C-alpha positions in Angstrom: 0.0 0.0 0.0 2.8 2.5 0.6 4.0 4.4 -2.4 7.5 3.2 -3.5 10.1 5.8 -4.2 11.8 5.9 -7.5 15.1 4.6 -6.2 13.6 1.4 -4.9 11.5 1.0 -8.0 14.5 1.4 -10.3 16.6 -1.0 -8.2 14.0 -3.7 -8.4 14.0 -3.4 -12.2 17.8 -4.0 -12.3 17.6 -7.4 -10.4 15.4 -10.4 -10.5 14.2 -10.3 -6.9 12.8 -13.9 -7.0 15.9 -15.5 -8.4 18.2 -13.6 -6.1 16.3 -14.4 -3.0 15.5 -18.0 -3.8 18.9 -19.6 -2.8 19.3 -17.4 0.3 15.7 -17.3 1.5 16.3 -19.1 4.8 19.3 -16.8 5.6 17.2 -13.7 4.8 14.1 -14.9 6.5 15.0 -17.3 9.4 12.9 -20.3 10.5 11.0 -20.1 13.8 13.9 -21.4 16.0 16.5 -19.1 14.5 14.1 -16.1 14.4 13.3 -16.5 18.1 17.0 -16.8 19.0 17.7 -13.6 17.2 14.9 -11.8 19.0 16.0 -13.1 22.4 19.6 -12.0 21.7 18.4 -8.5 20.7 16.1 -8.3 23.8 19.0 -9.1 26.0 21.9 -7.2 24.5 20.6 -4.9 21.8 23.6 -2.9 20.5 26.0 -4.4 23.0 28.6 -7.0 22.1 28.2 -10.6 23.4 30.3 -13.8 23.5 29.7 -17.2 21.9 29.0 -18.6 25.3 26.2 -16.1 25.8 24.8 -17.0 22.4 24.8 -20.7 23.4 23.0 -19.8 26.6 20.2 -18.1 24.6 20.1 -21.0 22.1 19.6 -23.5 24.9 17.0 -21.4 26.6 14.9 -20.9 23.4 15.1 -24.5 22.3 14.2 -25.7 25.7 11.2 -23.4 25.8 10.1 -24.7 22.3 10.6 -28.3 23.5 13.1 -29.1 20.8 16.4 -29.3 22.7 18.5 -32.5 22.7 17.3 -33.6 19.3 20.9 -33.8 18.0 24.5 -33.3 19.3 24.5 -29.9 21.0 27.9 -28.7 19.8 27.3 -29.3 16.1 23.8 -27.9 16.5 25.0 -24.6 18.2 27.8 -24.2 15.6 25.4 -24.6 12.7 23.0 -22.0 14.2 25.7 -19.5 14.9 27.1 -19.9 11.3 23.6 -19.4 9.8 23.0 -16.2 11.9 26.4 -14.8 10.7 25.1 -14.7 7.1 22.9 -11.6 7.5 22.2 -11.0 11.2 25.4 -11.2 13.3 29.0 -10.2 12.7 32.0 -11.7 14.5 35.2 -9.9 15.7 37.7 -12.8 15.3 40.5 -11.0 17.3 38.3 -10.2 20.3 36.0 -13.2 19.9 32.8 -11.2 20.4 29.6 -10.8 18.3 27.3 -8.0 17.5 24.2 -7.3 15.4 24.6 -6.3 11.7 22.3 -3.5 10.4 20.0 -6.1 8.8 19.6 -7.9 12.1 18.8 -4.7 13.9 16.2 -3.8 11.3 14.6 -7.2 11.5 14.2 -7.1 15.3 13.1 -3.4 15.3 10.4 -4.2 12.7 9.1 -7.0 14.8 9.1 -4.9 17.9 7.3 -2.0 16.2 4.6 -4.2 14.8 4.0 -5.9 18.2 4.1 -2.7 20.2 2.1 -0.5 17.8 -1.4 0.3 19.1 -4.6 1.8 17.7 -4.6 5.7 17.6 -7.6 7.1 15.6 -6.9 10.7 16.8 -3.3 10.4 15.7 -4.4 9.3 12.2 -6.8 12.2 11.9 -4.0 14.6 12.9 -1.7 13.1 10.3 -4.3 13.4 7.5 -5.1 17.0 8.6 -1.3 17.7 8.4 -1.1 16.2 4.9 -4.1 18.3 3.7 -2.6 21.5 5.2 0.8 20.9 3.8 -0.6 20.0 0.3 -2.6 23.2 0.2 0.4 25.2 1.3 2.7 23.6 -1.3 0.2 24.1 -4.2 -0.2 27.8 -3.2 3.5 28.2 -4.1 3.5 26.3 -7.4 2.2 23.0 -8.9 5.7 21.4 -9.0 5.8 21.6 -5.2 3.4 18.6 -5.4 6.3 16.2 -6.0 8.2 17.6 -3.0 5.1 17.2 -0.9 4.8 13.6 -1.9 8.4 12.9 -1.0 8.7 14.9 2.2 5.2 14.4 3.7 3.0 11.8 2.0 5.6 9.0 1.6 6.9 9.5 5.1 3.5 8.8 6.6 1.9 6.3 4.3 3.4 3.3 6.2 2.1 4.6 9.5 -1.4 5.2 8.1 -1.6 1.7 6.6 -0.3 0.1 9.8 -3.4 1.3 11.7 -5.7 -0.7 9.5 -3.4 -3.8 9.7 -3.6 -3.5 13.5 -7.4 -3.6 13.4 -7.3 -6.6 11.1 -4.8 -8.3 13.3 -7.1 -7.7 16.3 -9.9 -9.5 14.5 -7.7 -12.5 13.8 -6.5 -12.6 17.4 -10.1 -12.5 18.6 -11.0 -15.4 16.3 -8.0 -17.4 17.5 -8.7 -16.7 21.1 -12.4 -17.8 20.6 -11.2 -21.1 19.1 -8.8 -21.6 21.9 -11.2 -20.8 24.7 -14.1 -23.1 23.6 -11.7 -26.0 23.5 -10.9 -25.6 27.2 -12.6 -28.4 29.3 -14.0 -26.0 32.0 -14.8 -23.1 29.7 -18.0 -21.2 30.2 -19.0 -21.1 26.5 -21.7 -18.4 26.8 -19.3 -16.1 28.8 -16.6 -16.7 26.2 -19.0 -15.9 23.4 -20.2 -12.7 25.1 -16.6 -11.6 25.6 -15.6 -12.2 22.0 -18.7 -10.5 20.7 -18.0 -7.5 22.8 -14.4 -7.4 21.6 -15.5 -7.5 17.9 -18.0 -4.7 18.5 -15.2 -2.6 20.0 -13.0 -3.3 17.0 -15.8 -2.4 14.6 -16.3 0.8 16.6 -12.6 1.5 16.1 -13.0 0.9 12.3 -15.8 3.5 12.2 -13.6 6.0 14.1 -10.7 5.3 11.7 -13.1 5.8 8.7 -14.0 9.2 10.1 -10.3 10.1 10.2 -9.9 8.9 6.6 -12.6 11.2 5.4 -9.9 13.8 4.8 -8.5 11.6 2.0 -11.6 12.7 -0.1 -10.6 16.4 0.4 -7.0 15.5 -0.9 -8.6 13.6 -3.8 -10.7 16.6 -4.8 -7.7 18.9 -4.8 -5.6 16.5 -7.0 -8.5 15.7 -9.4 -9.0 19.5 -9.8 -5.4 19.8 -10.9 -6.0 17.3 -13.8 -8.5 19.8 -15.3 -5.4 21.9 -16.3 -3.4 20.3 -19.1 -0.3 22.0 -17.7 -0.4 19.6 -14.7 -0.2 16.4 -16.9 3.5 16.1 -16.1 2.5 15.3 -12.5 0.1 12.6 -13.5 2.2 9.7 -12.1 2.5 11.3 -8.7 -1.2 12.2 -8.6 -2.3 8.7 -9.5 0.0 7.3 -6.8 -1.7 9.4 -4.1 -5.3 8.7 -5.5 -4.7 5.0 -5.7 -3.2 4.9 -2.2 -6.2 6.7 -0.7 -8.6 4.4 -2.5 -6.7 1.3 -1.3 -6.7 2.3 2.4 -10.4 3.0 2.3 -11.1 -0.3 0.6 -8.9 -2.2 3.2 -10.7 -0.4 6.0 -14.1 -1.5 4.6 -12.8 -5.1 4.4 -12.2 -5.1 8.1 -15.8 -4.1 8.8 -17.1 -6.6 6.3 -15.0 -9.3 7.9 -16.4 -8.6 11.3 -19.9 -8.6 9.9 -19.3 -12.0 8.4 -17.9 -13.4 11.7 -20.7 -12.2 14.0 -23.5 -14.2 12.3 -21.3 -17.3 12.6 -20.9 -16.7 16.3 -24.7 -16.3 16.7 -25.2 -19.5 14.7 -22.7 -21.3 17.0 -24.6 -20.0 20.0 -27.9 -21.4 18.6 -26.3 -24.8 17.8 -24.6 -24.9 21.2 -27.9 -24.2 23.0 -29.7 -26.8 20.9 -27.0 -29.4 21.6 -27.0 -28.5 25.3 -30.8 -28.8 25.5 -30.7 -32.1 23.8 -28.0 -33.3 26.1 -29.8 -32.3 29.2 -33.1 -33.7 27.9 -31.4 -37.0 27.1 -29.8 -37.1 30.5 -33.1 -36.3 32.3 -35.0 -39.0 30.4 -32.3 -41.6 31.2 -32.4 -40.6 34.8 -36.2 -41.1 34.9 -36.0 -44.5 33.2 -33.4 -45.7 35.6 -35.0 -44.3 38.8 -38.8 -44.0 38.3 -41.4 -46.7 39.0 -45.2 -47.0 39.2 -47.7 -48.1 41.9 -51.3 -49.3 41.6 -53.6 -49.5 44.6 -57.0 -51.2 44.6 -59.7 -49.4 42.5 -57.2 -46.7 41.5 -55.3 -45.9 38.3 -51.6 -46.5 38.0 -49.4 -43.7 39.4 -46.0 -43.0 38.1 -43.6 -42.6 41.0 -40.7 -40.2 40.2 -37.4 -40.2 42.2 -37.5 -38.5 45.6 -38.4 -34.8 45.5 -40.7 -35.1 42.4 -44.5 -35.2 42.6 -46.1 -38.5 41.3 -48.6 -38.2 38.4 -51.4 -40.2 37.0 -50.6 -42.3 34.0 -54.2 -42.1 32.8 -56.6 -39.3 33.5 -60.2 -40.5 34.2 -61.8 -37.4 32.7 -60.8 -34.5 30.5 -60.6 -31.1 32.1 -62.2 -28.3 30.2 -60.1 -25.3 29.2 -61.5 -21.8 29.2 -60.3 -18.7 27.4 -61.2 -15.3 28.7 -61.9 -12.6 26.1 -62.4 -8.9 26.9 -65.0 -6.6 25.2 -62.1 -4.6 23.8 -61.1 -7.5 21.6 -64.6 -7.6 20.1 -64.9 -3.9 19.5 -64.3 -2.5 16.0 -61.3 -0.3 15.5 -61.7 3.0 13.8 -60.2 3.0 10.3 -57.0 5.0 9.8 -57.3 8.0 7.5 -55.5 7.5 4.1 -52.2 9.2 3.7 -52.4 12.2 1.3 -49.3 12.7 -0.7 -48.6 15.7 -2.9 -46.2 15.9 -5.9 -44.3 19.0 -6.7 -44.6 18.8 -10.5 -42.3 21.8 -11.3 -39.5 20.4 -9.1 -39.9 16.9 -10.7 -39.7 18.4 -14.2 -36.6 20.4 -13.1 -34.9 17.2 -11.7 -35.7 15.3 -14.9 -34.2 18.0 -17.1 -31.0 18.1 -15.0 -30.7 14.3 -15.0 -31.1 14.2 -18.8 -28.4 16.9 -19.2 -26.0 15.0 -17.0 -26.8 11.8 -19.0 -26.2 13.6 -22.3 -22.8 15.0 -21.1 -21.8 11.5 -19.9 -22.7 10.0 -23.3 -20.7 12.7 -25.1 -17.6 12.0 -22.9 -17.9 8.3 -23.4 -18.3 8.8 -27.2 -15.2 11.0 -27.4 -13.2 8.5 -25.3 -14.3 5.6 -27.6 -13.5 7.6 -30.7 -10.0 8.3 -29.4 -9.4 4.7 -28.4 -10.6 3.5 -31.9 -8.2 6.0 -33.6 -5.3 4.7 -31.4 -6.2 1.1 -32.2 -6.4 1.8 -35.9 -3.5 4.2 -36.5 -1.3 3.3 -33.4 -1.0 6.9 -32.3 -3.2 9.9 -31.3 -2.0 13.5 -31.2 -4.1 14.5 -28.3 -3.7 18.3 -28.3 -5.4 18.7 -31.8 -8.0 16.2 -30.7 -8.7 18.3 -27.6 -9.2 21.4 -29.7 -11.5 19.4 -32.1 -13.7 18.3 -29.1 -13.8 21.9 -27.9 -14.8 23.3 -31.3 -17.5 20.6 -31.8 -19.2 20.8 -28.4 -18.1 24.3 -27.3 -17.8 22.9 -23.7 -14.5 23.0 -21.9 -15.8 20.8 -19.1 -16.6 17.9 -21.6 -13.1 18.2 -23.1 -11.3 18.2 -19.8 -13.3 15.2 -18.4 -12.7 13.3 -21.6 -9.0 13.9 -21.2 -9.2 12.6 -17.6 -11.1 9.5 -18.6 -8.9 8.8 -21.5 -5.7 9.0 -19.5 -7.1 6.7 -16.8 -8.2 4.1 -19.5 -4.8 4.1 -21.2 -3.2 1.4 -19.2 0.6 1.6 -19.0 0.9 -2.0 -20.2 -0.9 -1.3 -23.5 -0.3 2.4 -24.1 2.5 5.0 -23.7 1.8 8.6 -22.9 4.4 11.2 -23.8 4.2 15.0 -23.0 6.2 17.6 -24.9 6.3 20.9 -22.9 6.3 23.0 -26.1 2.9 24.7 -26.1 0.2 24.0 -28.7 -1.9 26.9 -29.8 -5.1 27.1 -31.9 -6.0 30.4 -33.6 -9.7 29.9 -32.9 -9.0 29.7 -29.1 -6.3 32.4 -28.4 -6.7 32.2 -24.7 -6.1 28.5 -24.5 -2.7 26.7 -24.7 -1.8 23.0 -24.3 1.3 20.9 -24.1 1.7 18.5 -26.9 0.6 15.1 -25.6 0.9 11.9 -27.6 -0.7 8.5 -26.8 1.0 5.5 -28.5 -0.1 1.9 -28.7 2.6 -0.4 -27.5 3.4 -3.3 -29.8 
């Protein structure tokens, strides 16, 4: 979700990340045992130096805690672990016979620490977005090129922190589900109490998601400012940066919605589990009660009397056969026989003039939308047929045909979005294009090419 900077993007194009990482995967990303040993060392010594004996103490402690110690000869095992850790995580001073953390090892431990220690801060997120909006407005007041500086100095610096808040909520949902599965397996667990606790926790997480969504509302203000810039052809050179920010904002909003949807899907399953559990519990108690009666009940019959079922001590005996039926009476009140007064019909009025006005406006919007889609399709057809489109003359042609700058600008926006980078290439020449029929309008020369 964070926007990659150009340096990282270019570096990834120069190497085959998959092929380079494949032979060294277990050195770059340690297994569970090695990873916990690294974290335990960092917890104990951090930036201090430590000896091989101290490493072995940590190894023995971790493996004993995992229940995997003594599986092979300890000396060889310890040597192999230490050698693996020296690949990327630890360095060794051969003269002084001490060890310390390499930069990669420190980064690994600090990332784990940050992820586990981060907590949910909706107010902080709202402040960060407010800061982004204020700095964006200040930057654009100076000049449009300041947008790129804003992206590097402000937006990219905070994108990871913003995305992390959503991941924390999603992680809390997973932890709640895992805790629920663990608790219901406990032999002495109070199932209903466990369910109430988990449901309350999910409600709290969903409330956090709503609070976070409120903070993310500012992203729509940022989107409006950037989309407004696209109405000016002079800002097309910033198209990549604008798209990065717009896509990021859309992604974080989508991910936040997914957390709420995930909770909404879990809660019905919990209610279904409660119903099934109650049904099984009722069946179990009923079955147990019936077996108890069959094992402990009896009947007696005295002279000239019906048989009587004798329940275990403490329960009242009952007749097996009733000699006569007992009539049942239902009491009805006069109120239930009285007729109710009919409700008056609801009178609704229609504002004909307002309805006509709304119809006219909707038809106008639909017509503009059809014109924009028609121009976009016409441009795409020309690119597919001729392989190239000189967009600046095409823009003037649209303007001359419809005499509506808004249609031409929105067509340009839609066309740029539809021209996927995998199929098309957009080039912008900063030499201005002028048309004698529109002396107050100037455009940069933009060309859209179809990739072969």
